[in-house]
Backbone as CSV, one residue per row, in Angstrom:
resi,resn,N_x,N_y,N_z,CA_x,CA_y,CA_z,C_x,C_y,C_z
1,MET,-129.594,-69.809,37.809,-129.308,-68.462,38.374,-128.726,-68.670,37.383
2,ASN,-128.190,-67.628,36.879,-126.726,-67.043,36.307,-126.578,-66.158,37.544
3,PRO,-125.364,-66.088,37.979,-124.822,-65.807,39.068,-123.959,-64.639,38.415
4,ILE,-123.574,-64.060,38.011,-122.656,-63.198,36.919,-124.036,-62.077,37.047
5,ILE,-123.201,-60.701,37.311,-123.429,-59.729,37.280,-122.392,-58.574,35.814
6,ILE,-122.749,-58.095,35.457,-121.138,-57.251,34.709,-121.377,-56.114,34.877
7,ALA,-119.929,-55.250,35.366,-119.939,-53.635,35.483,-119.702,-53.383,34.287
8,LEU,-120.604,-51.874,34.294,-120.267,-51.317,32.846,-119.677,-50.288,33.130
9,ASP,-118.527,-50.289,33.659,-118.153,-49.225,34.174,-116.780,-48.735,32.987
10,CYS,-117.692,-48.378,32.095,-117.917,-47.484,30.930,-117.710,-45.321,31.199
11,GLU,-117.261,-44.745,29.925,-117.425,-43.721,30.302,-118.535,-42.806,29.175
12,THR,-118.959,-43.841,28.882,-120.527,-43.193,27.768,-121.199,-44.476,27.572
13,ALA,-122.585,-43.981,27.662,-123.954,-44.770,27.619,-123.529,-46.095,26.141
14,ALA,-123.228,-45.251,25.472,-122.578,-45.715,24.021,-121.709,-47.030,24.048
15,GLU,-120.947,-46.869,24.738,-119.941,-48.244,25.518,-120.683,-48.462,25.954
16,ALA,-121.437,-48.733,27.042,-121.872,-49.686,27.709,-123.177,-49.777,26.910
17,ARG,-123.882,-49.463,26.490,-124.991,-49.510,25.517,-123.990,-51.528,25.234
18,ALA,-122.661,-50.986,23.879,-122.937,-51.541,23.517,-121.886,-53.145,23.704
19,ILE,-122.168,-53.317,25.025,-121.833,-54.069,26.417,-123.186,-55.597,26.164
20,VAL,-124.007,-54.389,27.040,-125.179,-54.407,27.248,-125.565,-56.031,25.688
21,ASP,-125.692,-55.523,24.796,-126.130,-55.681,23.590,-124.909,-56.715,22.907
22,ALA,-123.729,-56.842,23.481,-123.220,-58.255,23.153,-123.510,-59.414,23.775
23,THR,-123.923,-58.936,24.989,-124.102,-60.256,26.198,-125.935,-60.355,26.676
24,ALA,-126.899,-59.514,26.059,-128.164,-59.610,26.512,-128.156,-61.307,26.589
25,LYS,-127.780,-62.071,25.606,-128.829,-63.610,26.142,-127.846,-64.391,26.800
26,THR,-127.315,-63.972,27.243,-126.903,-64.314,28.738,-127.047,-64.283,29.940
27,VAL,-127.169,-62.567,29.959,-126.619,-62.030,31.495,-128.236,-61.282,31.652
28,THR,-128.930,-60.856,32.772,-130.211,-60.470,33.481,-129.306,-59.196,34.197
29,CYS,-128.216,-59.099,34.074,-127.913,-58.937,35.766,-127.112,-57.542,35.705
30,PHE,-126.298,-55.741,34.823,-125.676,-55.146,34.457,-125.606,-53.978,35.632
31,LYS,-123.993,-54.177,36.103,-124.372,-52.712,37.543,-123.787,-51.335,36.661
32,VAL,-124.467,-50.667,37.477,-124.215,-48.835,36.886,-123.438,-48.384,38.127
33,GLY,-122.113,-48.276,38.073,-121.560,-47.541,38.772,-121.001,-46.018,38.858
34,LEU,-120.451,-45.102,39.475,-120.312,-44.040,39.406,-119.478,-43.400,38.270
35,GLU,-118.759,-43.973,37.516,-118.753,-43.314,35.900,-119.586,-43.523,35.314
36,LEU,-120.364,-44.517,35.200,-121.808,-44.628,34.157,-122.798,-43.570,33.961
37,TYR,-123.011,-43.680,36.064,-124.227,-42.620,36.620,-123.687,-41.134,35.903
38,ALA,-122.548,-41.356,36.321,-122.184,-40.134,35.563,-122.509,-39.273,34.319
39,ALA,-122.189,-39.891,33.948,-122.513,-39.630,32.387,-123.353,-39.915,32.021
40,ALA,-124.030,-40.578,32.637,-125.531,-41.117,31.927,-126.854,-41.088,32.485
41,GLY,-126.611,-41.120,33.829,-127.615,-40.912,34.636,-128.645,-42.137,34.484
42,MET,-130.102,-41.401,35.442,-131.042,-43.001,34.925,-131.437,-42.707,34.164
43,GLU,-131.222,-41.895,32.936,-131.976,-42.373,31.847,-131.390,-43.903,30.783
44,PHE,-129.944,-43.871,31.533,-129.566,-45.534,31.652,-130.260,-46.161,32.540
45,VAL,-130.260,-45.531,33.033,-131.592,-46.960,34.024,-132.470,-47.572,33.618
46,LYS,-133.732,-46.254,33.231,-134.335,-46.616,32.967,-134.673,-47.419,31.656
47,GLU,-133.270,-46.904,30.571,-132.719,-48.109,29.704,-132.740,-49.096,29.555
48,LEU,-132.206,-49.237,30.747,-131.526,-50.670,31.059,-133.066,-51.599,30.867
49,ARG,-133.963,-51.133,32.371,-135.467,-51.178,32.281,-136.262,-52.279,31.279
50,ALA,-136.040,-50.960,30.439,-136.858,-51.396,29.162,-136.910,-52.318,28.902
51,ARG,-135.415,-52.620,28.575,-135.076,-54.299,27.708,-135.124,-55.162,29.149
52,ARG,-135.587,-55.306,30.315,-136.276,-55.734,31.240,-135.273,-56.539,31.705
53,LYS,-134.352,-55.744,31.945,-132.450,-56.382,32.547,-132.574,-55.420,34.155
54,LYS,-132.468,-56.184,34.950,-131.997,-56.249,36.367,-130.906,-55.120,36.666
55,VAL,-130.873,-53.914,37.333,-130.049,-52.741,37.453,-129.087,-52.617,38.736
56,PHE,-128.180,-53.118,39.167,-127.453,-53.136,41.111,-126.910,-51.669,40.454
57,LEU,-127.551,-50.906,41.032,-127.113,-49.098,41.600,-126.029,-49.059,41.725
58,ASP,-124.707,-49.554,42.056,-123.086,-49.468,42.470,-122.926,-47.768,42.881
59,LEU,-123.811,-47.035,44.105,-123.032,-45.661,44.045,-122.227,-45.187,45.494
60,LYS,-122.933,-46.523,46.527,-122.098,-46.538,47.674,-122.536,-45.250,48.600
61,LEU,-123.540,-45.134,48.952,-124.722,-43.765,49.409,-123.692,-43.963,50.731
62,HIS,-123.228,-42.659,51.041,-122.931,-41.759,52.271,-123.042,-41.038,52.210
63,ASP,-124.248,-40.214,53.300,-124.659,-39.065,53.609,-125.121,-38.620,55.143
64,ILE,-125.981,-37.888,55.590,-126.875,-38.263,56.453,-127.969,-38.443,56.316
65,GLY,-128.081,-39.240,57.479,-129.473,-40.331,57.380,-130.711,-39.702,56.117
66,GLU,-130.970,-38.502,56.737,-132.531,-37.990,55.908,-132.369,-38.167,54.431
67,THR,-130.917,-38.013,53.635,-130.392,-37.199,52.687,-130.760,-39.091,52.118
68,VAL,-129.552,-40.168,53.260,-130.008,-40.877,52.497,-131.489,-42.120,51.933
69,ARG,-131.966,-41.522,53.279,-133.069,-42.150,53.005,-134.076,-41.392,51.776
70,ARG,-134.095,-40.034,51.842,-134.533,-39.376,50.569,-134.359,-39.900,49.292
71,ALA,-133.126,-40.604,48.887,-132.365,-40.739,47.383,-132.525,-41.821,47.628
72,THR,-132.615,-42.685,48.759,-133.155,-44.508,48.445,-134.684,-44.412,47.990
73,ALA,-135.828,-43.454,48.148,-137.020,-43.474,47.801,-136.925,-42.841,46.254
74,GLN,-136.451,-42.151,46.505,-136.569,-41.921,44.491,-135.592,-43.032,43.727
75,ILE,-135.211,-43.606,44.363,-134.016,-45.169,43.510,-135.260,-45.786,43.771
76,ALA,-135.410,-46.237,44.673,-137.157,-47.370,44.829,-137.950,-47.008,43.520
77,LYS,-138.749,-45.990,43.418,-138.662,-45.571,41.706,-138.611,-46.158,40.371
78,SER,-137.516,-46.582,40.649,-137.359,-46.984,38.891,-137.320,-48.206,39.009
79,GLY,-137.764,-49.381,40.028,-137.248,-50.116,39.404,-135.959,-50.816,39.717
80,VAL,-134.565,-50.098,39.973,-133.596,-50.912,40.470,-133.642,-51.796,41.199
81,SER,-133.054,-52.803,40.882,-133.127,-54.155,41.898,-132.303,-54.260,43.480
82,LEU,-131.341,-53.368,43.366,-129.720,-53.258,43.822,-129.314,-52.316,44.295
83,LEU,-128.956,-51.520,45.422,-128.406,-50.641,45.850,-127.611,-50.939,46.936
84,THR,-126.209,-49.503,46.594,-125.561,-50.314,47.889,-125.264,-49.185,47.935
85,VAL,-125.571,-49.516,49.662,-124.686,-47.968,50.748,-123.424,-48.322,51.650
86,HIS,-122.925,-47.021,51.671,-121.797,-47.644,53.147,-122.247,-48.772,54.775
87,ALA,-121.591,-49.495,55.139,-122.144,-49.985,55.968,-121.809,-48.889,57.433
88,GLU,-122.500,-48.003,57.016,-122.264,-46.724,58.681,-123.936,-47.566,59.242
89,PRO,-123.679,-47.137,60.544,-125.301,-48.296,60.504,-126.398,-47.103,60.548
90,GLN,-126.178,-46.088,60.684,-127.699,-44.589,59.959,-127.882,-44.427,59.064
91,VAL,-126.777,-44.660,57.973,-127.232,-44.957,56.238,-127.778,-46.101,56.263
92,MET,-127.312,-47.298,56.477,-127.689,-48.472,56.531,-130.178,-48.501,56.814
93,ARG,-129.829,-48.224,57.595,-130.721,-47.386,58.182,-131.812,-46.577,57.752
94,ALA,-131.321,-45.810,57.535,-131.684,-44.840,56.530,-132.473,-45.113,54.833
95,ALA,-131.018,-45.767,54.482,-131.594,-46.476,53.121,-132.609,-47.882,53.316
96,VAL,-132.809,-48.345,54.697,-133.476,-49.620,54.988,-134.802,-49.039,54.832
97,ALA,-135.394,-47.600,55.414,-136.542,-46.918,55.261,-136.909,-46.062,54.041
98,GLY,-135.730,-46.033,53.387,-135.930,-45.221,52.141,-137.062,-46.138,51.703
99,ARG,-136.106,-46.696,51.294,-136.474,-48.448,49.880,-138.787,-48.803,50.483
100,GLY,-139.308,-48.612,51.840,-140.408,-48.770,52.106,-140.571,-49.892,51.189
101,SER,-142.314,-50.330,51.114,-142.200,-51.761,50.444,-141.969,-51.581,49.071
102,SER,-140.565,-51.381,48.413,-140.593,-51.972,46.737,-139.621,-52.682,46.964
103,LYS,-139.403,-53.456,46.079,-138.365,-54.947,45.765,-137.486,-54.524,46.544
104,LEU,-136.958,-53.200,45.976,-135.572,-52.477,46.067,-134.523,-53.394,47.225
105,GLN,-133.695,-54.114,47.341,-132.355,-54.482,48.077,-131.249,-53.929,48.036
106,ILE,-131.183,-53.570,49.531,-129.829,-52.447,50.156,-129.217,-53.540,50.154
107,LEU,-128.185,-53.236,50.070,-126.552,-54.162,49.688,-125.083,-52.850,50.833
108,ALA,-124.827,-53.083,51.420,-123.801,-52.740,52.568,-122.704,-52.978,52.339
109,VAL,-121.907,-51.567,51.941,-120.807,-52.316,51.279,-119.867,-52.182,52.654
110,THR,-118.549,-53.427,53.106,-118.042,-54.153,53.846,-116.580,-52.779,53.932
111,VAL,-116.037,-53.816,53.077,-114.287,-52.958,53.346,-114.129,-53.022,51.455
112,LEU,-113.415,-51.909,51.035,-113.183,-52.296,49.717,-112.147,-53.285,48.836
113,THR,-112.841,-53.986,48.191,-111.457,-54.828,47.341,-109.984,-54.565,47.295
114,SER,-110.277,-52.668,46.900,-109.272,-52.641,46.707,-108.079,-51.986,47.544
115,LEU,-108.532,-52.092,48.650,-108.197,-52.136,50.051,-107.495,-53.113,50.609
116,ASP,-106.321,-52.656,51.937,-105.538,-54.233,52.229,-105.063,-53.093,53.877
117,GLN,-104.402,-54.512,54.972,-104.225,-54.190,55.836,-103.589,-52.383,55.906
118,VAL,-102.749,-52.166,55.213,-101.858,-50.774,55.177,-103.045,-50.016,54.813
119,ASP,-103.978,-50.171,54.333,-105.075,-49.631,53.668,-105.691,-48.762,54.792
120,VAL,-105.938,-49.489,55.499,-106.883,-49.992,56.378,-106.654,-49.206,57.396
121,HIS,-104.998,-48.765,57.837,-104.528,-47.897,59.171,-103.883,-46.551,58.646
122,GLU,-104.169,-46.759,57.669,-104.009,-45.512,56.543,-105.156,-44.391,56.426
123,MET,-106.135,-45.452,56.823,-107.522,-44.848,57.477,-107.970,-44.154,58.687
124,GLY,-107.009,-45.319,59.764,-106.775,-44.183,60.966,-107.316,-45.253,62.134
125,TYR,-107.689,-46.447,61.313,-108.538,-47.639,62.163,-106.711,-48.559,62.634
126,SER,-107.403,-48.840,63.915,-106.121,-49.390,64.523,-105.755,-50.828,64.282
127,CYS,-107.355,-51.614,63.849,-107.266,-52.902,64.287,-107.153,-53.203,63.319
128,ALA,-106.785,-55.055,63.310,-107.192,-55.211,61.607,-108.185,-55.850,61.002
129,MET,-107.747,-55.837,59.685,-109.202,-55.365,58.762,-110.326,-56.705,58.688
130,ARG,-109.639,-58.018,59.502,-110.700,-58.644,59.598,-111.930,-58.042,60.756
131,GLU,-111.128,-57.600,62.059,-111.639,-57.104,63.100,-113.555,-55.675,62.133
132,LEU,-112.694,-55.106,61.880,-113.156,-53.718,60.788,-114.412,-54.585,59.874
133,LEU,-114.337,-55.852,59.285,-115.093,-56.699,58.302,-116.316,-56.841,59.875
134,ASP,-115.651,-57.526,60.080,-116.819,-58.232,60.805,-117.783,-57.435,61.914
135,LEU,-117.112,-55.874,62.088,-118.189,-55.451,63.244,-119.461,-54.243,61.908
136,ARG,-118.551,-54.441,60.680,-119.844,-53.502,59.852,-120.252,-54.686,59.419
137,VAL,-120.702,-56.239,59.401,-120.868,-56.886,59.249,-122.113,-57.679,60.210
138,ARG,-121.589,-57.258,61.571,-122.358,-57.236,62.503,-123.622,-56.082,62.457
139,ASN,-123.025,-55.536,62.110,-123.891,-54.155,62.160,-124.765,-53.973,60.769
140,ALA,-124.493,-54.308,59.899,-125.366,-54.686,59.105,-126.951,-55.362,58.946
141,VAL,-126.413,-56.783,59.753,-127.594,-57.382,60.056,-128.268,-56.653,61.034
142,ARG,-127.545,-56.235,62.022,-128.645,-55.442,62.956,-129.490,-53.595,62.236
143,ALA,-128.895,-53.644,60.937,-129.606,-52.605,60.223,-131.137,-53.319,59.139
144,GLY,-130.928,-54.594,59.511,-131.511,-55.148,58.062,-131.982,-54.983,56.808
145,VAL,-130.298,-55.094,56.412,-130.177,-54.741,54.505,-129.887,-56.013,54.274
146,ASP,-130.202,-56.296,52.973,-130.947,-57.647,51.925,-129.803,-58.417,52.270
147,GLY,-128.249,-57.801,51.871,-127.653,-58.578,52.067,-125.498,-57.534,52.154
148,LEU,-124.941,-58.031,51.854,-123.086,-57.897,51.382,-123.307,-56.720,50.505
149,VAL,-121.127,-56.435,50.784,-121.037,-56.496,49.065,-119.534,-56.807,49.791
150,CYS,-118.889,-57.996,49.762,-117.409,-57.946,50.830,-117.055,-58.679,49.144
151,SER,-115.465,-58.887,49.624,-114.376,-59.903,48.995,-114.480,-60.963,48.756
152,PRO,-113.873,-61.496,47.887,-114.656,-63.184,47.887,-113.327,-63.859,48.914
153,LEU,-112.317,-63.222,48.823,-111.434,-63.532,50.060,-112.027,-64.096,52.249
154,GLU,-113.372,-62.791,52.197,-113.633,-63.278,52.944,-115.693,-63.665,52.907
155,VAL,-115.213,-64.270,51.347,-117.232,-64.707,51.647,-117.838,-64.949,52.675
156,GLY,-116.507,-66.180,52.675,-117.276,-68.039,53.403,-117.318,-67.118,55.525
157,GLU,-116.295,-66.840,54.886,-116.417,-65.996,56.320,-117.681,-64.493,57.062
158,VAL,-117.959,-64.162,55.535,-119.252,-63.630,56.297,-120.044,-64.491,55.957
159,ARG,-120.502,-65.067,55.579,-121.466,-65.735,55.539,-121.992,-66.548,56.529
160,ARG,-120.773,-67.067,57.012,-121.041,-67.457,58.774,-121.942,-66.775,59.895
161,ILE,-121.030,-65.494,59.335,-121.981,-64.635,60.170,-123.173,-64.311,59.962
162,VAL,-123.781,-64.431,58.779,-124.799,-63.248,57.736,-125.895,-65.222,58.031
163,GLY,-125.479,-66.240,58.034,-126.255,-67.206,57.492,-126.421,-67.633,55.619
164,PRO,-127.468,-68.037,55.367,-128.043,-68.339,54.175,-128.092,-67.459,53.419
165,ASP,-129.781,-66.603,54.219,-130.287,-65.819,53.711,-130.029,-64.633,53.241
166,LYS,-129.025,-63.915,53.511,-128.846,-62.821,52.664,-128.058,-62.699,51.321
167,LEU,-128.276,-62.061,50.413,-127.591,-61.729,49.922,-125.498,-61.025,49.869
168,LEU,-124.991,-62.311,49.526,-123.913,-61.590,49.177,-122.991,-61.797,47.886
169,VAL,-122.620,-60.189,47.566,-122.333,-59.857,46.610,-120.876,-59.870,46.170
170,THR,-120.218,-60.106,45.283,-118.655,-60.051,45.688,-117.739,-59.541,44.288
171,PRO,-117.378,-58.535,44.239,-116.604,-58.306,43.453,-115.372,-58.781,43.301
172,GLY,-114.079,-58.254,42.712,-112.897,-58.825,42.350,-112.619,-60.080,42.519
173,VAL,-113.256,-60.601,41.380,-113.800,-62.097,40.799,-112.753,-62.235,39.651
174,ARG,-111.919,-63.061,39.478,-111.322,-62.842,38.112,-111.239,-64.849,37.846
175,SER,-111.365,-65.624,37.065,-110.885,-66.573,36.361,-109.320,-66.434,36.455
176,ALA,-108.843,-68.105,36.782,-107.740,-68.090,36.933,-106.212,-67.742,35.700
177,GLY,-105.402,-66.897,35.597,-104.772,-66.350,34.349,-105.064,-64.575,34.357
178,ALA,-106.210,-64.171,34.588,-106.966,-63.349,34.433,-106.608,-62.108,34.727
179,ALA,-106.007,-60.863,34.701,-105.452,-59.421,35.211,-106.084,-59.072,36.598
180,LYS,-105.449,-59.136,37.527,-106.049,-58.801,38.783,-106.197,-57.099,38.792
181,GLY,-105.923,-56.353,38.088,-106.192,-55.039,37.694,-105.590,-54.132,39.152
182,ASP,-106.609,-53.305,39.533,-106.146,-52.796,40.499,-107.327,-53.846,41.750
183,GLN,-107.683,-54.732,41.674,-107.844,-55.381,42.677,-107.046,-55.873,43.648
184,LYS,-107.100,-55.836,45.104,-106.113,-56.053,45.691,-106.206,-58.182,46.271
185,ARG,-107.799,-58.496,46.300,-108.115,-59.378,47.504,-108.786,-60.013,46.601
186,VAL,-108.908,-61.153,45.300,-109.457,-61.540,44.299,-109.306,-62.613,44.880
187,ALA,-110.138,-63.528,43.981,-110.256,-65.353,43.757,-111.029,-65.844,42.625
188,THR,-111.035,-66.506,42.466,-111.345,-67.565,41.265,-113.494,-67.980,41.059
189,PRO,-114.007,-67.299,39.883,-115.581,-67.257,40.207,-116.025,-68.584,40.428
190,ALA,-115.209,-69.437,40.770,-115.735,-70.983,40.978,-115.224,-70.867,42.624
191,GLN,-114.313,-70.433,43.151,-114.566,-70.521,44.201,-114.876,-69.254,45.103
192,ALA,-115.577,-68.152,44.783,-115.981,-67.619,45.425,-117.534,-67.969,45.579
193,ILE,-118.005,-68.688,44.227,-119.356,-69.413,44.683,-119.325,-70.416,45.981
194,ALA,-118.574,-70.838,45.447,-118.441,-72.377,47.258,-118.202,-71.771,48.385
195,ASP,-117.455,-70.895,48.348,-117.343,-70.076,50.010,-118.551,-69.494,50.233
196,GLY,-119.198,-69.205,49.592,-120.769,-69.171,49.252,-121.851,-67.542,48.826
197,ALA,-120.571,-67.267,48.252,-121.323,-66.291,47.448,-122.841,-66.306,46.507
198,SER,-123.736,-65.262,46.082,-124.430,-65.575,45.633,-124.472,-64.915,45.060
199,HIS,-123.634,-63.869,44.061,-123.188,-62.596,43.044,-122.147,-62.522,42.442
200,LEU,-121.795,-62.383,41.185,-120.144,-61.621,41.118,-120.322,-60.934,39.937
201,VAL,-119.423,-60.131,40.583,-119.602,-59.079,39.807,-118.454,-58.676,38.881
202,ILE,-117.909,-59.422,37.620,-116.926,-59.143,36.313,-117.109,-58.110,34.976
203,GLY,-116.091,-57.747,36.079,-115.364,-56.107,34.201,-115.113,-56.520,33.520
204,ARG,-113.710,-56.711,33.815,-112.734,-56.516,32.378,-112.459,-57.902,32.039
205,GLN,-112.589,-58.450,32.379,-113.173,-59.895,32.073,-113.415,-60.249,31.144
206,VAL,-114.689,-59.506,31.508,-115.395,-59.687,30.165,-115.451,-58.487,29.476
207,THR,-115.782,-56.933,29.857,-116.084,-55.683,28.794,-115.069,-55.325,27.463
208,ARG,-113.349,-56.098,28.432,-112.859,-55.974,27.209,-112.529,-57.110,26.831
209,ALA,-112.908,-58.195,26.692,-113.014,-59.334,26.036,-113.617,-59.226,24.512
210,ALA,-112.603,-59.928,23.451,-112.682,-59.560,22.124,-114.482,-60.090,21.661
211,ASP,-114.355,-60.813,22.825,-116.124,-61.891,22.322,-116.522,-61.519,23.747
212,PRO,-117.126,-60.561,24.435,-117.616,-60.026,25.301,-118.689,-61.711,25.893
213,ASN,-120.127,-62.462,25.096,-120.602,-63.408,25.699,-119.641,-64.172,25.661
214,LYS,-118.961,-64.432,24.246,-118.362,-66.035,24.523,-117.371,-66.164,25.875
215,ALA,-116.982,-65.428,26.968,-116.294,-64.515,27.952,-117.233,-64.975,28.810
216,VAL,-118.639,-64.404,28.985,-119.470,-64.894,29.947,-120.118,-66.754,30.130
217,ARG,-120.194,-67.013,28.613,-120.240,-68.345,28.289,-119.252,-69.356,29.347
218,GLU,-117.964,-68.982,29.181,-116.780,-69.401,29.625,-116.341,-69.480,31.486
219,ILE,-116.685,-68.039,31.692,-117.714,-68.127,32.950,-118.354,-69.098,34.095
220,LEU,-119.571,-69.156,33.007,-120.875,-70.248,33.433,-120.032,-71.540,33.550
221,ALA,-119.358,-72.090,32.279,-119.097,-73.064,32.259,-117.889,-73.836,33.174
222,GLU,-117.305,-72.704,33.419,-116.283,-73.401,34.710,-117.195,-73.266,35.943
223,LEU,-118.122,-72.530,36.180,-119.051,-73.203,37.260,-119.798,-73.844,37.517
224,ARG,-119.742,-74.334,36.281,-120.247,-75.578,35.816,-120.027,-76.894,35.991
225,LEU,-118.517,-76.668,36.093,-117.703,-77.679,35.719,-117.026,-77.755,37.311
226,SER,-117.362,-76.814,38.469,-116.948,-76.953,39.406,-118.019,-77.102,40.740
227,GLY,-119.255,-77.741,39.755,-120.631,-78.342,40.366,-121.399,-77.229,40.541
228,ARG,-121.771,-76.050,39.749,-122.729,-75.692,40.339,-123.923,-75.694,40.288
């Protein structure tokens, strides 16, 4: 199975469509985040589904439980494969209830990969980031979500807590030598997979490459060489 999810962090549907066209032969799952969702909405999600592509809808839902439940129920009707919510207990429970018997899988966001210990303290938490991560992971397991989104530097620890069956999706993945961008806690694709990641969310390394499909193939070659 190809573990790569391409992040369509684009301003327009046309720009996103060009990336999908360029990588369609090697990529089966694409991430639609807030920017593209604001520009193209569920219509673009439906377009991806019509092309038989899996959709990772990265909206990071965070609202009162009833609102999250109802929103998740609507998203579940679209055939989206993965949906993110913040790792707040009532939010996670509401999303799990909202997806009902559909195949939609709920992912809880632990600590964003753009954050470090200084950011955690600025948010008002006096604990170490590792303690906050541990609490959110254990709450997610109790809430019954299907998986978590976590930094590749913490995926090994998270895998030990959740066991072998949960999905672990890792953004902040870059091949050696690739620019880090706005991510602070990163690792290579091979290292993330070795430590327990199920899926790798990769954006600019592919989407800004001169040949996006070649960039994907190079990452897959890295994984094969690493023994995946």
